[in-house]
Structures are given as structure tokens and as C-alpha cells.
C-alpha positions as a Markdown table, in Angstrom:
| # | Residue | x | y | z |
|---|---|---|---|---|
| 1 | Unk | 95.2 | -63.6 | -157.4 |
| 2 | Unk | 96.5 | -63.0 | -153.9 |
| 3 | Unk | 95.5 | -59.3 | -154.0 |
| 4 | Unk | 91.8 | -59.8 | -154.4 |
| 5 | Unk | 90.1 | -57.5 | -151.9 |
| 6 | Unk | 87.1 | -55.9 | -153.7 |
| 7 | Unk | 84.1 | -56.7 | -155.8 |
| 8 | Unk | 86.3 | -57.9 | -158.7 |
| 9 | Unk | 87.5 | -60.8 | -156.6 |
| 10 | Unk | 84.5 | -62.7 | -158.1 |
| 11 | Unk | 86.7 | -62.8 | -161.3 |
| 12 | Unk | 90.2 | -63.0 | -159.9 |
| 13 | Unk | 89.8 | -65.2 | -156.8 |
| 14 | Unk | 86.3 | -65.6 | -155.1 |
| 15 | Unk | 88.0 | -66.2 | -151.7 |
| 16 | Unk | 89.0 | -62.6 | -151.6 |
| 17 | Unk | 85.4 | -61.4 | -151.4 |
| 18 | Unk | 85.5 | -61.8 | -147.6 |
| 19 | Unk | 87.8 | -58.7 | -147.5 |
| 20 | Unk | 85.1 | -56.3 | -148.5 |
| 21 | Unk | 83.1 | -54.2 | -146.0 |
| 22 | Unk | 79.4 | -53.8 | -146.2 |
| 23 | Unk | 78.2 | -53.5 | -149.8 |
| 24 | Unk | 80.4 | -53.0 | -152.9 |
| 25 | Unk | 79.4 | -52.5 | -156.6 |
| 26 | Unk | 81.3 | -51.9 | -159.8 |
| 27 | Unk | 81.2 | -51.9 | -163.6 |
| 28 | Unk | 83.9 | -51.9 | -166.3 |
| 29 | Unk | 84.2 | -51.5 | -170.0 |
| 30 | Unk | 87.1 | -52.8 | -172.2 |
| 31 | Unk | 87.9 | -51.9 | -175.8 |
| 32 | Unk | 89.9 | -54.8 | -177.3 |
| 33 | Unk | 92.8 | -54.2 | -179.7 |
| 34 | Unk | 91.1 | -51.2 | -181.4 |
| 35 | Unk | 88.9 | -53.7 | -183.3 |
| 36 | Unk | 85.5 | -52.6 | -184.5 |
| 37 | Unk | 82.8 | -54.3 | -182.6 |
| 38 | Unk | 85.0 | -56.2 | -180.1 |
| 39 | Unk | 84.3 | -55.2 | -176.6 |
| 40 | Unk | 83.7 | -56.5 | -173.0 |
| 41 | Unk | 81.4 | -55.1 | -170.4 |
| 42 | Unk | 80.7 | -56.4 | -166.9 |
| 43 | Unk | 79.2 | -55.4 | -163.5 |
| 44 | Unk | 79.0 | -56.9 | -160.1 |
| 45 | Unk | 77.4 | -56.4 | -156.7 |
| 46 | Unk | 78.7 | -58.0 | -153.4 |
| 47 | Unk | 77.9 | -57.8 | -149.7 |
| 48 | Unk | 79.6 | -58.9 | -146.5 |
| 49 | Unk | 77.9 | -60.9 | -143.8 |
| 50 | Unk | 80.1 | -61.3 | -140.7 |
| 51 | Unk | 82.6 | -63.9 | -141.7 |
| 52 | Unk | 80.9 | -64.5 | -145.1 |
| 53 | Unk | 80.4 | -62.6 | -148.3 |
| 54 | Unk | 78.1 | -63.2 | -151.3 |
| 55 | Unk | 78.1 | -61.6 | -154.8 |
| 56 | Unk | 76.6 | -61.5 | -158.2 |
| 57 | Unk | 78.6 | -60.8 | -161.4 |
| 58 | Unk | 77.6 | -60.5 | -165.1 |
| 59 | Unk | 80.1 | -60.3 | -168.0 |
| 60 | Unk | 79.5 | -59.9 | -171.7 |
| 61 | Unk | 82.0 | -60.3 | -174.5 |
| 62 | Unk | 80.7 | -59.5 | -178.0 |
| 63 | Unk | 81.9 | -59.1 | -181.6 |
| 64 | Unk | 79.3 | -56.8 | -183.2 |
| 65 | Unk | 76.1 | -58.7 | -183.7 |
| 66 | Unk | 77.8 | -61.9 | -184.9 |
| 67 | Unk | 79.0 | -63.5 | -181.6 |
| 68 | Unk | 78.1 | -63.0 | -178.0 |
| 69 | Unk | 79.5 | -64.6 | -174.9 |
| 70 | Unk | 77.7 | -64.1 | -171.5 |
| 71 | Unk | 79.0 | -65.3 | -168.1 |
| 72 | Unk | 77.0 | -65.1 | -164.9 |
| 73 | Unk | 78.6 | -65.8 | -161.6 |
| 74 | Unk | 77.1 | -66.3 | -158.1 |
| 75 | Unk | 79.8 | -66.1 | -155.5 |
| 76 | Unk | 80.1 | -67.3 | -151.8 |
| 77 | Unk | 83.2 | -66.8 | -149.7 |
| 78 | Unk | 84.0 | -67.5 | -146.0 |
| 79 | Unk | 86.8 | -66.5 | -143.6 |
| 80 | Unk | 87.7 | -69.8 | -141.9 |
| 81 | Unk | 90.3 | -68.3 | -139.5 |
| 82 | Unk | 92.6 | -65.3 | -139.2 |
| 83 | Unk | 94.8 | -66.5 | -142.1 |
| 84 | Unk | 92.6 | -68.7 | -144.4 |
| 85 | Unk | 89.7 | -67.8 | -146.6 |
| 86 | Unk | 87.9 | -69.9 | -149.2 |
| 87 | Unk | 85.5 | -69.1 | -152.0 |
| 88 | Unk | 83.2 | -70.7 | -154.6 |
| 89 | Unk | 81.7 | -69.4 | -157.9 |
| 90 | Unk | 78.7 | -71.0 | -159.5 |
| 91 | Unk | 79.0 | -70.1 | -163.2 |
| 92 | Unk | 76.6 | -70.1 | -166.2 |
| 93 | Unk | 78.2 | -69.8 | -169.6 |
| 94 | Unk | 76.1 | -68.8 | -172.6 |
| 95 | Unk | 77.3 | -68.3 | -176.2 |
| 96 | Unk | 75.4 | -67.4 | -179.3 |
| 97 | Unk | 76.4 | -67.1 | -182.9 |
| 98 | Unk | 74.2 | -65.1 | -185.3 |
| 99 | Unk | 75.1 | -66.5 | -188.8 |
| 100 | Unk | 71.9 | -68.0 | -190.2 |
| 101 | Unk | 73.5 | -67.8 | -193.7 |
| 102 | Unk | 76.0 | -70.5 | -192.8 |
| 103 | Unk | 74.8 | -74.2 | -192.7 |
| 104 | Unk | 75.7 | -76.3 | -189.7 |
| 105 | Unk | 75.7 | -73.5 | -187.1 |
| 106 | Unk | 73.4 | -73.6 | -184.1 |
| 107 | Unk | 72.3 | -70.2 | -182.6 |
| 108 | Unk | 73.2 | -70.7 | -179.0 |
| 109 | Unk | 74.4 | -73.1 | -176.3 |
| 110 | Unk | 75.0 | -72.9 | -172.5 |
| 111 | Unk | 76.8 | -74.8 | -169.8 |
| 112 | Unk | 77.2 | -74.8 | -166.0 |
| 113 | Unk | 80.5 | -74.9 | -164.1 |
| 114 | Unk | 82.1 | -73.7 | -160.9 |
| 115 | Unk | 85.4 | -72.1 | -159.7 |
| 116 | Unk | 87.3 | -72.6 | -156.4 |
| 117 | Unk | 89.5 | -70.1 | -154.7 |
| 118 | Unk | 91.7 | -70.0 | -151.6 |
| 119 | Unk | 93.7 | -67.2 | -150.0 |
| 120 | Unk | 96.2 | -67.7 | -147.2 |
| 121 | Unk | 98.1 | -65.0 | -145.3 |
| 122 | Unk | 101.4 | -66.2 | -144.1 |
| 123 | Unk | 102.4 | -62.9 | -142.5 |
| 124 | Unk | 101.6 | -59.1 | -142.6 |
| 125 | Unk | 103.8 | -58.8 | -145.7 |
| 126 | Unk | 103.2 | -62.1 | -147.6 |
| 127 | Unk | 99.8 | -63.5 | -148.9 |
| 128 | Unk | 99.2 | -66.4 | -151.3 |
| 129 | Unk | 96.2 | -67.2 | -153.5 |
| 130 | Unk | 95.0 | -70.1 | -155.6 |
| 131 | Unk | 92.1 | -70.2 | -158.1 |
| 132 | Unk | 91.0 | -73.2 | -160.2 |
| 133 | Unk | 88.6 | -72.0 | -162.9 |
| 134 | Unk | 86.0 | -74.2 | -164.6 |
| 135 | Unk | 86.6 | -77.2 | -162.4 |
| 136 | Unk | 83.9 | -79.2 | -164.0 |
| 137 | Unk | 85.2 | -78.7 | -167.6 |
| 138 | Unk | 82.0 | -77.3 | -169.0 |
| 139 | Unk | 81.2 | -78.0 | -172.7 |
| 140 | Unk | 79.9 | -75.6 | -175.3 |
| 141 | Unk | 78.7 | -76.6 | -178.7 |
| 142 | Unk | 77.8 | -74.1 | -181.5 |
| 143 | Unk | 78.5 | -76.4 | -184.4 |
| 144 | Unk | 75.7 | -79.0 | -185.0 |
| 145 | Unk | 77.9 | -81.5 | -186.8 |
| 146 | Unk | 80.9 | -81.3 | -184.5 |
| 147 | Unk | 81.4 | -82.4 | -180.9 |
| 148 | Unk | 81.2 | -79.6 | -178.2 |
| 149 | Unk | 84.3 | -77.7 | -177.2 |
| 150 | Unk | 85.5 | -78.4 | -173.6 |
| 151 | Unk | 86.3 | -75.2 | -171.8 |
| 152 | Unk | 89.7 | -75.7 | -170.2 |
| 153 | Unk | 90.3 | -76.0 | -166.5 |
| 154 | Unk | 92.8 | -73.4 | -165.5 |
| 155 | Unk | 94.8 | -73.1 | -162.2 |
| 156 | Unk | 96.3 | -69.8 | -161.2 |
| 157 | Unk | 98.7 | -69.3 | -158.3 |
| 158 | Unk | 99.6 | -65.9 | -157.0 |
| 159 | Unk | 101.7 | -64.1 | -154.3 |
| 160 | Unk | 101.3 | -60.6 | -152.9 |
| 161 | Unk | 104.5 | -59.2 | -151.2 |
| 162 | Unk | 104.2 | -55.9 | -149.3 |
| 163 | Unk | 107.8 | -54.6 | -148.6 |
| 164 | Unk | 106.4 | -51.2 | -147.6 |
| 165 | Unk | 103.0 | -49.9 | -146.4 |
| 166 | Unk | 100.6 | -49.3 | -149.4 |
| 167 | Unk | 103.0 | -51.1 | -151.7 |
| 168 | Unk | 102.3 | -54.4 | -153.4 |
| 169 | Unk | 104.6 | -56.6 | -155.5 |
| 170 | Unk | 102.7 | -59.3 | -157.4 |
| 171 | Unk | 103.6 | -62.6 | -159.0 |
| 172 | Unk | 101.1 | -64.9 | -160.8 |
| 173 | Unk | 101.6 | -68.3 | -162.4 |
| 174 | Unk | 99.0 | -69.8 | -164.8 |
| 175 | Unk | 98.7 | -73.5 | -165.5 |
| 176 | Unk | 100.0 | -73.1 | -169.1 |
| 177 | Unk | 103.2 | -71.8 | -167.6 |
| 178 | Unk | 102.5 | -68.2 | -168.1 |
| 179 | Unk | 104.2 | -65.8 | -165.6 |
| 180 | Unk | 102.7 | -62.3 | -164.9 |
| 181 | Unk | 104.4 | -59.6 | -162.7 |
| 182 | Unk | 102.9 | -56.5 | -161.2 |
| 183 | Unk | 103.3 | -53.7 | -158.8 |
| 184 | Unk | 101.0 | -51.2 | -157.1 |
| 185 | Unk | 101.6 | -48.2 | -154.9 |
| 186 | Unk | 99.0 | -46.1 | -153.2 |
| 187 | Unk | 99.3 | -42.5 | -151.9 |
| 188 | Unk | 97.1 | -41.6 | -148.9 |
| 189 | Unk | 94.5 | -44.1 | -150.1 |
| 190 | Unk | 93.7 | -41.6 | -152.8 |
| 191 | Unk | 95.9 | -42.2 | -155.8 |
| 192 | Unk | 96.9 | -45.6 | -157.1 |
| 193 | Unk | 99.5 | -46.4 | -159.8 |
| 194 | Unk | 100.2 | -49.8 | -161.3 |
| 195 | Unk | 102.8 | -51.4 | -163.6 |
| 196 | Unk | 102.8 | -55.0 | -164.9 |
| 197 | Unk | 104.1 | -57.5 | -167.4 |
| 198 | Unk | 101.2 | -59.7 | -168.5 |
| 199 | Unk | 101.8 | -62.6 | -170.9 |
| 200 | Unk | 104.8 | -61.1 | -172.6 |
| 201 | Unk | 103.2 | -57.6 | -172.9 |
| 202 | Unk | 103.5 | -54.5 | -170.6 |
| 203 | Unk | 100.5 | -53.1 | -168.8 |
| 204 | Unk | 99.9 | -50.0 | -166.7 |
| 205 | Unk | 97.1 | -48.4 | -164.8 |
| 206 | Unk | 96.0 | -45.7 | -162.4 |
| 207 | Unk | 93.2 | -45.2 | -159.9 |
| 208 | Unk | 91.5 | -42.3 | -158.1 |
| 209 | Unk | 89.4 | -42.8 | -154.9 |
| 210 | Unk | 87.1 | -40.0 | -153.8 |
| 211 | Unk | 85.2 | -40.8 | -150.6 |
| 212 | Unk | 83.3 | -44.0 | -151.4 |
| 213 | Unk | 83.8 | -43.8 | -155.2 |
| 214 | Unk | 86.7 | -45.1 | -157.2 |
| 215 | Unk | 87.7 | -44.7 | -160.8 |
| 216 | Unk | 90.3 | -46.9 | -162.5 |
| 217 | Unk | 92.0 | -46.9 | -165.9 |
| 218 | Unk | 94.2 | -49.7 | -167.3 |
| 219 | Unk | 96.0 | -50.4 | -170.6 |
| 220 | Unk | 97.6 | -53.6 | -171.9 |
| 221 | Unk | 100.0 | -53.1 | -174.8 |
| 222 | Unk | 100.1 | -55.7 | -177.6 |
| 223 | Unk | 102.5 | -54.8 | -180.5 |
| 224 | Unk | 100.7 | -57.2 | -182.9 |
| 225 | Unk | 97.0 | -56.6 | -182.1 |
| 226 | Unk | 97.1 | -53.1 | -180.6 |
| 227 | Unk | 96.1 | -51.9 | -177.1 |
| 228 | Unk | 93.4 | -53.0 | -174.7 |
| 229 | Unk | 91.8 | -50.1 | -172.7 |
| 230 | Unk | 89.7 | -50.7 | -169.6 |
| 231 | Unk | 87.7 | -48.2 | -167.6 |
| 232 | Unk | 86.2 | -49.2 | -164.2 |
| 233 | Unk | 83.8 | -47.5 | -161.8 |
| 234 | Unk | 83.2 | -48.8 | -158.4 |
| 235 | Unk | 81.9 | -47.8 | -155.0 |
| 236 | Unk | 81.3 | -49.0 | -151.4 |
| 237 | Unk | 78.2 | -48.3 | -149.3 |
């Protein structure tokens, strides 16, 4: 939340997009809980313009050919002063359910919403971030005979503490009172190692940066459902 300094800021906190340089792009693939057909794939492109940045992000979550959820985000961010940055996501949600054999199900629905983000740097070693997701409480309805489901508005507050150079200690609070902890350490801006505790489950990750390319791997452990694996490829031009 507070450590949002690359193209993925469009998901974590749009205000962080102002920290990119020139053009960044990336894509990731997630395999969920070792379940057949349940996966997530996304990609994004962002560019900096003086004190502003803009980006485009697409995400798809699917369960085989039965259910598909697409999210498209257009992001704008601006550095207001040396300490404060703000960001905005315009979001299109699209969901489809392919079960024509079941009566009362519509094939698809969509909705528009937006996210707000703020990042404030108190000092060289402490940064705070706030993101409010789905501010307009978008509604999605796949059941013809039932009212649409209101997508929840979620507020996330995070802090990035840097006790040493290239070291980050992270704390994140979600509106449903969920606490996440994390740590990242970098070696010569080449190797990156991460540990975390996310919603009662441990997580770990590693990254490798070669010139303008970067490769990342992450895993979230869930004793009941299995593990989530994520591979990410990104670059900067």
C-alpha cells in the first residue's frame, strides 16, 4: 500500500504510479490453490509525464469456461509536492456465467466504479499510503430473479518503514480488520527477497533484476485450500 512504486501500483495504490520513470510494463500469472481451471492473469502499461503518470491495466479471473471476471483500469496519478501524491482508477467490471442449463441465470453483467489513492512520505524512512477501492459501490447482477450484488467498498491503510537502505518493513490494515505484515530486502538492486504474513497465512517471494527486465515469484500458503503461486515479468524502457 505504501510501497507502491512500479506498474503494479494500479492495483495496490494508484498514487504510487508517480514513482515510475519513463515507461513500465508487466504481466503476471497466478495459479490458485492447485484447483483445476482456477487462474488469474493480468497485464499493465504505464508512463510518466513530468509530475503525472498514466496507466492501463487488465485483469482476468476465470474458473474454466464456467465463470469469468474481467477488470479494466485506467489510472491517473499526480505528485502534488515533495511529500504528497494522489491517484485515481477508473474501473470497468465485467462478469459472465456460462451455465445455460440452469434457469434464472443471465450470461453477463458489467458495472463502472473508481478507486482513490494517497501516498504521503513523512521522512526518508517512513511512508504511509491509503487506498479506497470501489468508492461508488458498483453493482453486479448475474441472477435474473434476484437483486444485484453490491461490490464492497474496501479501505486499506499501509506503512513502509525503512530502517536500513534497501530494506522495507510493511504493515497493512484492511477495513474488515485484517492485518498483513511484510518485509523486503534488496541486494545491489539485483536480488530481492520477501517474507510476509497475509490474512493468517505465510507468504514468501523473490525477484531478479537484469538490466531493464525483472522476474518475480511469489507463494501464499493456505493449509486448507493449498498454495497460490504467482509469476511476474516486468520491464522499464
